[in-house]
N, C-alpha and C positions, 0 to 999 in steps of 0.2 A: 780194226771192225766194229768196235763199239761206237766211235764218235758216228759210224755209217748208221747205225741200229736206231741212234739216238735221234740223229738229225733227221730220220725217217720219221720216225715217232712224233718228232714235234712238229714236223711239216704236213705230214697227213693229217694229224690230231686237231692243224689250226686251219684245215681246210674248212671245216664246216662255220666258223667264225668268218672268213670269207666269203663263204655264198651268203651267209646272214646279212653282210656289210654290203654285198653286190646288189642285193634285193631291194636295198633302201631307194634307189635310184634308177635299176635298170629291171627291165621285164625278166622272166626267167628264162625264156628263151637266150637272150642277148647275154646272161651270165653265163650259160652252156656254150654259147658260140665262142664267148671271149676265153675261156679256160681253154678250150679246145685251140683256137689258133694261135694263142700263146704257147702253149704246151705244143703243138705239132712244130711251132718256129725252131722252139729250143731243139726237139729230137733231131728236125732236120738238118741242123746246124751241127749236132754232136754227129750224126751219121754222114756227114759229108767230110768231118774230121777224120772219120774210122773209115771212110771211103766204102761204106756199105754199099751193099748192091741192092738197088730195092726191088719190090717185085714186079713180076711182068705176066702179062697174059689175064686175058676177062674172067678165067674161072676163078684163081686166087683174088683177084679185085671184087667179083661177087663175093665170096665169102668174106673177104673185108668188110665190105660194105653191111652186111649183114653182122657182123661180130660189132663195128661200130657202132648199129643201131643198139644193138641189145647190150653193149658194155662202156659207150659213152653217150651219144646223142640222147637216147631217152630217159636213163638212169639221172645224167645230169641235171635234164630238163627237170623231171622227178623231184631231185632234191632241191633246186630251185623254187619249185613252184610251194614243196612242202616248207622250207622255211619261211614263207609268207606267213605260214600259220603257228609252226613250233619253235622251240629254241635249237640253237644250236647244238646243244647238250643230248636235247632228244634225239636230233637226228643221227649223232653219233652214234649214239645206242641203238636204234635200227639198223642202222650199217654193219653192227656187228651179227646180224643174222646173216648176212653173206656165207659164210662157210656153211651154214644148216641149209640155205635154199643150193647151194652148188653141190654137195651130197643128196640132196631129195631129188633135183634134177639128174644126177649122175645113175643113182638106183632106179630111177625110171627109165631112163633113155639110153645108158650104154651097157649093153650084153655084158663086159666084162667086170661090171658092180654089182654087186650081191650085199642083200641086208644081213649084217649079223648082228646078237644081242647088245653089243656096245654100240654099235651104229644106231640102232633104235631107240637105246636107251638116249643116247646122247641128242637125238634130234627131240624125243618127245620132252627132256629136260629143256632143250632151248628154246622151242616152241613155248613150253611153259612158261619161260621167263619173259616172253613176247605178252602174253596175258597180263604178265603181274605188271610190268610197264604201264600197260593200259588200263589196268585195275580194273577189272572186270568184275570184281563184287561189290561195284558202285554202279554199275547196269553200265550199257554202251549208248551211248547217245550220237548221231552225227555231227558232231559240233567240229569246232577251227581244228583241234588236239586231234581227234580221230581222224579226221581227215587226212591232216598232213602225217600223219603216222602211216596210214593206208598208202598215200603216195609215197613212203620211202618203203614201207616195205615189198611193194611191187616194184620198186627200183632195185632194191635188194635181190628181188627173184628174177629183174633182167642181168644183174650182175654172176648169178648163178649161173642161170641159163648161159648166159656168153663163155663161162668156162668150161662147161659141157660142148657147146657148140665150137670154141677154140681146138679144144682135144680130140674132137671128131672129125674134123675137117681142114685143120692148120698145123696139127703134130706133124705130120710127115713132109712138110714141104721144104725144101733145100736152104730156106732163108732163115738168120738169126731172129731172133725174138727182138730185137730191135729194129732190123729193117720191118716186121712183121706191123711194129707199133707205129713206126711212121707212118706205114701205109694207111694203117687203121684212124689213125689223129685225123691225118690229111682227109681220108674220104668221111670222115666223121663231120669234121666242120665244115666240108662241101656240102651236105646233106643238112646242118642246121643254115645254110646263107642259104640254102634255096626257098626254106620255109619261113624263113625271117621277115622279110619283107610282106608277108601275108598276114601276120599275127602281132607283128609289133611297129613302131614307129620311130623313128630316129630322135634321141632324146634330147631335148635344147640344152642340156647342161649334164655333165657329168662331174660330181664333187671327184676331187684329188682323191680324198679317204675310196671312195668306190671304186676308182680305178686302179688304184694302187692295190687293193682288196683283188679284184679281176686281174692285174697281171700278176700278181703271187700265185693265186689260186691255180693261174695257167701255167707260167714259166716256171713256177718251185712245185706246186701239189702235183702237176700233170707231164711237167716236162723234167725237171731236175730230180723229182724224187725217182721217175722211173731209174735217170743214171744212177743214184743210190744204189735203189734195189736191186739192180743188174749185177752193180757191183759185190751188193752183201751177199747174192746169191753166189756168185762166183767164190769168194772167200770162205764164208761158213755155209751154204747150202741153204736149198728151200725152204728145210724146215725151222732152221734157226730165221730165217728171213720171213717165214710167214706167222713167227711170234709176233711181228711188229702189230697185226690186226687187232692182239688182246690188249693192246697197252692205248692203241686209239681213243677209246670212248674215256678213258681215265683222263688223257691228254686234254681233249674235247672239254671232258665237263670241267676241271681247273680253267682251261681258259677261256671257257664259257661264262662261269661262275665270276672272274676276275675281269676279264674285258669286256663284258655286256651286263653285268649284273644280273645274269640270269639266276632263277630259283626253279629248282627241281622238289617236287614231292617224294619222300622216301622210299614209294616203290620203284622210281626211275632208276637210280642207282642200284636196288635190290635187284631188279628186272636184269638191268645189265650184266651183273654177276652170275646169275643165272643162266643169261645167254651166253656169256664168255664160256663157262664151265661146260654147257648143253655144246659149245662147237668144239671143246677140248677134249672132250670124249668122245664126240662121233667119230673122230679123226681115225685113220687108218693107222697102224703101226708103222705101214711102210706106203704113205700117202703117193698116188699116180702123178707121174710127171706131168705139171703143169706148163702149157707153152703160150707167150702171148704174153702181153704188156703187163706187169706188174700194179698198172693203173686200174685192170678191171676190177677189182675187189674193193676200190676206196671210193669215197666221196668224190 
């Protein structure tokens, strides 16, 4: 169990570095498509080995198409665009707001959810941490850093919305979370493949370093990581598995500083701690069951 937890934290923590390397030679849409294609391939092979029954029927595939857009196609692309402007470390900090957005949309859109004092305080603390990361006391001007962080926050909001959407429309389906994940990644990769020719051109040369980063991002960060998460949830429960979220920024910051020589102003890690505290505080004592791929809330 511990080895799965550590491996999952390292893989997802390194994903932000892989994105940063990927955009060195590829367009953000190509980075997003590459990771989804490799991730879908890994999950297709695993589901075939397990003889999983894939979803059938236009209705559920329609829901999967919307879920793929919210949980994969849009946020994966936005993170890649954002990391053209901000460091991988800062991107991981913005990603830590996903639990806050998930709760916010749940409170707004799910009748079964209701605000409590603890949740309200947690949301206020968490989004206060975002203001610390942005350094609002210095004034906000629309430069590369702010533009990048806004893209990341929109991506995190998409992740949050996707969790609510999956809970509302996919939680009662007879299919396993693995089968739903396969369908989600396959249709998400198809969505990006359709728009790719209109907004990008085929690169003349892809360095091995960049190809390796995209392969690792897709096969490990979007494929194998789900397998590890699936096993961790079965062995230790969803609550323990969700704790990975709180360690991802720490791992990503260490990797970004050591591997890419990134530098962070003091307010970024301080804001990250505040965001994580807010997310932990806003958690319900008995969190509702989440359905769908564990990759939903990762970079």
